[in-house]
C-alpha positions as CSV (number, residue, x, y, z in Angstrom):
1,M,0.2,-0.1,-0.1
2,K,1.1,3.4,-0.6
3,G,2.4,5.6,2.1
4,K,-0.1,8.4,1.0
5,T,-2.9,5.8,1.2
6,R,-1.9,5.0,4.5
7,F,-1.6,8.4,5.7
8,M,-4.9,9.7,4.3
9,K,-6.8,6.8,6.0
10,M,-5.6,7.5,9.5
11,Y,-6.1,11.4,8.8
12,Y,-10.1,10.3,7.8
13,K,-10.2,8.5,11.0
14,M,-9.1,11.4,13.5
15,P,-11.5,13.6,15.2
16,E,-12.0,17.2,13.9
17,E,-10.2,19.0,16.7
18,T,-6.9,17.1,16.2
19,K,-7.2,17.9,12.7
20,R,-7.5,21.7,13.4
21,G,-4.7,21.8,16.2
22,V,-1.0,22.2,15.5
23,S,0.2,18.7,15.5
24,Y,3.3,18.5,13.5
25,Y,6.6,20.7,13.6
26,F,7.8,20.4,9.8
27,R,11.7,21.2,9.3
28,Y,12.3,22.9,6.0
29,P,15.6,22.3,4.0
30,D,16.7,25.8,5.5
31,K,16.8,24.5,8.6
32,S,13.9,26.6,9.8
33,I,11.0,24.7,11.4
34,R,7.3,25.6,11.3
35,P,4.2,24.4,13.0
36,L,1.5,22.5,10.7
37,S,-1.9,21.4,11.7
38,M,-3.3,17.9,10.0
39,N,-5.5,20.1,7.8
40,V,-2.4,21.5,6.2
41,I,-0.4,18.4,5.8
42,A,-3.5,16.3,4.3
43,N,-3.6,19.2,1.9
44,E,-0.2,19.0,0.8
45,V,-0.3,15.2,0.6
46,R,-3.8,15.4,-1.4
47,N,-1.9,17.7,-3.9
48,D,1.1,15.7,-4.2
49,T,3.4,18.7,-3.5
50,Q,7.1,18.1,-2.7
51,R,6.5,19.4,0.8
52,G,3.6,16.8,1.1
53,K,6.1,13.8,0.3
54,D,8.7,15.4,2.6
55,I,6.6,15.3,5.2
56,L,5.2,11.7,4.5
57,K,9.1,10.6,4.4
58,Q,9.7,12.5,7.8
59,L,6.6,10.9,9.3
60,G,7.6,7.2,8.2
61,F,4.9,6.7,5.7
62,R,6.7,4.9,2.9
63,D,5.5,3.0,0.1
64,D,5.6,-0.6,0.3
């Protein structure tokens, strides 16, 4: 199963309050760190952006 699919399944099962809150701090290539909510992460993953791919990799959602 693809990492994107596993992440989205997990995302849809989460409570709405959890999706809105800051739940992950993403490290950008320039070493800066920014807080992201699960809604933002899901949007990046859904749109197949490079940031979304990097986040999936950092969270450990890899393709089988």
